[in-house]
N, C-alpha and C positions, 0 to 999 in steps of 0.2 A: 324452330318450326318452319321458317321460310326455306331453309336448306332442305328439310325433309320433303316439303311440297315440291320444290324444284326437282329433286331426285325422282319423285313419283311421276311427275309430268314427263321427265326425260325417259324414264323406264317405259311409260305408255307409248311414247313416240317411237322408241327403238323397236319395241315388240311389234307394233303395227307395221313398221317399215319392213322388218324381217319377214313377217307373215305374208305380206304382199309379194315380196321378192321371191319367196319360196313357193308361191302359189298355194298357200294353205288357207287363204282367205275364202270363206264361203258365204255367199249372199243369203241372208236369212230374211224371211218375211214375217215380221212381228206386228205389222199394222193391224189394228183391231183387237189385239190381245190385251189382257189385263195381267198384272202380276201382283203378288203380295209377299211380304216376308216378315219374319219375327227373328229377333236376335239379341245379342248382348254387346255391351261396349265397355271400353276402358278409356279414361279421360285424363288429360293433363291441362292445367290452367296457368297462364302467366300471372305474376303478382299484380295486384290491383290496388288503387286508392279507393277507399270507401268513405263516403261523406254521409254522416248522420246528422239529422236536424229535427228539432221539435220545439215545443214551447219554452223549455228550459235549457236547451243545449244546441250547439251548432259546432261540430268538430269534424275533422278529416283524419283518418288513419292512412298512412302511406305505405305502399309496397307490402300489402298483406298477403301472406302465403296461404294457399288453400290446396286441397287435393280432393280426389274423388273418394267414394266409399264402396269398396268391393265387398260383396257378400261371399262368404266362404264357399268354395266350389263343392257342389254336391247335387244329388237329384232334387233335394229340397233345400232352397226354394227355386232352383233354376227350372225344374220341370214339374213342380207342384202347381196345379191349376189355381188353387186358392192363394198362392203366394207369387204369382207371375210378376207383379209390379214391385216386388221387394228388391230384386237385383236391378242393375242398370241395364235398361232394355231399349230396343228399337223396334218400331212397327211402321210399315209403309204399305200403301196400296197405290197402284199406278196404272196408266193406260198408254199404250203405244199409238200415238196419232200419226206416226210415220213408221216405216220399217225399222229405223235405227234411232228414233227419238220418242221419248215418253215424258209425260207430266205426271207427277205423283204428289200425294199428301202423306206426311209422316209425322211421327212423334219420336224424338230422341229424348229418352228419359235418363238424363244424367244426374249426378249428385255432386254437390259442391260443399265441402266442409272446411271452414276456416281452421287453421292449425292453432290449437289452444296453447296458451302460455308462451307464445312468441313475443318478442320485444319489437315494437314498431315506433315510428315517429307520429306524434299527434300535434295538430294545430287547431286552435279554436277555444271554445269555452263551454263549461258545464256549470249550471247554477241551480240551487234549491232542489237537488236530486235526493237529498237525505242520505248521501253516500260519501265516503272519503274522497271521491273523485271530483268534487266541486273545485273550480279554479279556472284560471286562464292558462292556456298552453301555447308555447311558441317553439315549435320544432323540438318538443320534449320527447324523451323516451317513456313508453308506457308498456307494461306487460299485460297481455290480453288474458287475464284470469277469468274464472267462471263468474265471479261476483261482478265483474265489469261488463263482459260481453261474451256471449255465445252466439255464433252466427253461421248458419248453414242452410243451403237449399237441398234438402235431403228427401223430399217426396214430391217432386225433386226439382232439379233445374230443367224444367220441361220446355223443350224447344219444339214448337209445333210449326212445321215448315212445308213449303211447296218447292219442289225441285224440278228442273229440266235436266233430263239425263240422256246421254248418248250411249248406245249399246252396239258393240261390234264383235262379230265372231272372228277370232284370230287363229283358231286351230280346230279344224274338223277332222276327227280321227277315222273317218271312213277309209282314207288311203292307208291307214295302219290296221284296218280290219277291226276297228272298235267303233261301230256305227252309232252307238247310243250315248256318246260322251262328246260334249262340245266345250271348248274353252273360249271365254268371252271377256272383253274388257268393257268397263263401264266407267263413265266419268260425267261430272255435271256440276251445276251450281244451284244454290237455293237461297231462300230468305223466308223469314217467318217471325212469329211472336213468341215471347217468353212468358210462360204462365207458371212461375215457381210457387211451391209451397214452402215458404221461408220459415224455418224454425229459429226463433231469435229470443234471447233473454238479454235485456239491456238495462243497466243501471238499476237493478232491483225490481224492474217492472215484471208483471206476470208474463210468462212465456207466451209468445204469439206464434201460431202455426196454421196459417190459412192460405188457400190459393189466391193469387192476385196477379192481374195482368201488369207486368212490370216493365216491358220493353220489347226489343227486337233483336234478331240475329241474322247474320249473313254467313254463308259457308260454301266451300267447294270440296270436291272429293274425287278419288279415283279408286277403282276396285277391280278385283278378279272374280269372275263368275264361272263356275263349273256346272253345266246343265246335264242332267241324266234323262234319257228317253223323252227329250224335248219339253218336259213339263215340270220336273223337280230340279232344284238347284241348291247349291251351297255357295256362299259369297263372302269374301273378305273385303273390307274397305278401310281406307285411310281418309279421314275428313279433318279439315281445318277451318276455322272461322273466327268470327268476331261477335261478341255479345255485349250489348249496351242496355242496362236496366236503370233508367232514371227515376223509377217510381216503385221502390220496394217498401212494402209495409213491414214495420219492425215491432210495434206494440199494439195493444187494443185501442189506443188513441189514434184517431185518423190523421192527426197532425204530425205524428211521428213517422218519418220516412228515412230512406237511405237511397243512395245511388252509387253505381259502380259500372265499370266496363273492363273487359279483358279479352284476350285471345284464348282459344281452346284448340286442342288436338285430340282427335277421337279415333280409336281403332274399333272396328266392328267385326263380329262373326255372325253370319246370318244364314237362315234356312228358309226356303220359300218355294213358290210354285207359280207357273204361268197357266193361264186359263182363258177361255173364250166364253162370251155370253151370246146366246142365240146363234146366228149364222155369221157373226162378225169375224174378221181375220181371214187369213189364208192358210 
């Protein structure tokens, strides 16, 4: 993941340098404008340790493997209004407070699914659960079967975040007689809160699936934006970051919690628009 982010940053620097040397850079006046976009994402997660604790148990699972959950490609659900939140989606609205700088609020609706039936290490103890899993564990192997644990943030791993974004025009096609197409680079950093809806079944307890403020996230990204007629755009992004959730609800009992942290890598495909309110902007 670090290598990918280094390559992206290097690519951004090279393209900017080339654009300026070739005098293709065009000063754009975005100050006072708003933008919004909607799109879809694909995600990858590092393995993580997950600590579960409650009245009758306190144990940690090591290096748990998880993946995202992609909906099959098609008009439904990707373009069906009633099913817009079923795929992994991104929404953002922002404001340019300077010509090249914006602040924005967004929701990255990711999905995180623990891989079932994997074998991991377990440390800790389980008592009086009424299951065959009672005992003391010291770096033991355990298979994550359905009757022991199902664990996923599928509606979803909701990262609500504020970002500061830089936006630069790198290729204005007027000199090539294509006046209504601009190529732009955008990059930035952000932070925010995690509001997952965690779908969990643990040690025979009733399934729990409710929204809960669980932690925070940090991220950085770089992207390529193609704008048509100054108002409409398509955009691709590569985002990486860190998620820490120290307070995950796991059952209907408020004493039952879990905590985990991991890194993520996200690719986004987005469609959006630039607009002004009133007489703002230039």
